[in-house]
N, C-alpha and C positions, 0 to 999 in steps of 0.2 A: 211918460215913455217917449223916447226919441223915435221919430218916424224913420223907418227903414225904407229902402227903395221899394220893397214889396208893399208896404203900407201906403206909400205915396202913389204907387201904381193903382192900388184899389181905390184910393180917394179920387184920383184923377178920372178913373173910369166910372166913378159914382156907384160902386158895387157895395151892396149891403154886406157888412162883415162884423165880426166880433173878435176882439183881441183877448187872448188868455195868456197871462204871464204866470211863471212858476220859477222855482229855484232850479237853475240848470245843473247843479251838482247832482251826481247820481252815483250809486254804488259801482265799484269795479265790476266789469263783466256785463253791465246793463248798458244797452245802446241808448242813443239820444232819443229815439222814438219811443222806446219802452219807458224811459224816464218821463217823457211828456205824458204818456198814458197814465202812469202811476201818480204823478204829481197832480194831474187834472182830474183824476178818477174818471177817465173817459173810456169809451168802448174802443178797443184796439182795432176794430174793423172800420172805425170812423176817422182815426188819426192816420195820416199818410206820411210816409217818409219820402224825401227827395233824394234820388241816387243819380249821380253823374256817371255815365258809362261811355264807352266807345263802341259804336256800331260801324263795322268796316273802317275803323280808324277815326270816324267823325264823332265828336262829342255829342251825346244825346242824353236827355233827362228822362228818367223813369220815375213815376210817382205811384207808389204801391202802399197798401195798408200795412201798418206796423204788425198786424196779426199774421202776415204772410211773408214770403221771401220772393225776391225777383227771379223770374224764370228768364235767363239770358237768351235762350233759344227763341222763346216766344217774343221777347223784346226785339231781337234781330229781325224776325219775320214781320212784326208790326211796323218796324221802322224801314222796311224794304231792303234789309241787308241780309248778309249770310252769317256774320259772326259778331257776337257782342261780348264785351268784357268790362269789368269795372275800370273806371278811369283812375289815373294817378291822382291822389288827393291834391297835390299842388296844382295840377292842371284844372281840377274841378274848382278850386278856390279862385284861381286866376281868371277863368272864363266867366264864372258867375258873379264874382265880387263879394262873395260870402265866405265865412269860415265853416269848416266841417262841423256838423251838428246844428248849424244855423242856415244851411243852404235852402233857400226858398225857390219854388218853381216860378215865382212871380218877381218881376222887377230885376231880373238878372242883368249884369253888365252887358252881356251879349246874348240875345235871344237864341236859345238852343232848341233844336227839334225836341219835342216833348211827347211822351206817351203816358197817358194816365190809365191805370187799371180800370177796366170797365165796371168793377164792383162799386166804384164811386157813384155811378149813375143810379144805383138802387137806394141811395141815402138822401135824406132831405138836406143835410149839410155834411161837410168834411172839414177836417182841420189839417193844415199844413204849416210848415215853418213860416214865420212872418219875417224871417231874415236875420234873426240872431238867436243864439242859444237862450232858452228860457222864454221864448215868445212864439205862440201859435196863433194862427188866424183861422177863424171858422167862417166858411162861406158856402154858397150853393155850388154843387159840383159843376153845374152848367156854366157858372161864371168862371170857375177855375179853368175849365176846358177852353172857353172862349178867350180868356185873357192870355193864356199860354199858347193859343192856337194849336192845341194838342190833338193828337189822335187818341181814341180810346180802343183798348184791346185787352184781352185776358193775358196779362203779363205777370201775374202773381200766382204762386202756388200756396 
C-alpha cells in the first residue's frame, strides 16, 4: 500500500496504528463510512467519518462516529462560532488534499481546526480514513486528538 500523507504523519509521530484496507465500492445510497463499517465488520460507534464544514465561514473539520450524525449547532458552539454548515466538496478537497470518501483528519494539506466527538474518548481505539477510499487507520483516540490538535465535544446526535 502506498503511504498517504495521513500514514506518513502517523509514522513520523511514531504513533501505534493499524491499517485496514477494503474494497471501496459500495451500494448506491450507502455512504463511505457505512461502507467501511460493513466491509470491515466493525462497530459503527468505533468508525469515525471526517466531515469538512464551515463555521462562521472558516473551514473546520468535524470527526463523528458513523453511527451518528453531525449536530451543526453543537459544532459551531464547540468551535467558538455561531453558525456551521457543510463545506462545498471542492473546497474540502482543495484544503485537505484528499478526495471525498477518503478525507482523513490526519496529514491534511493545510491543518484545519478540528473537533472530535467526545464519544471517541470512551473507546480504546477508533478508526478514521487513512487518506484514500478503501483504507482506514485504527489508533488510540488520544493520539488522534493530539495529532490533529483537536477539541473534543458532544457534536454527534
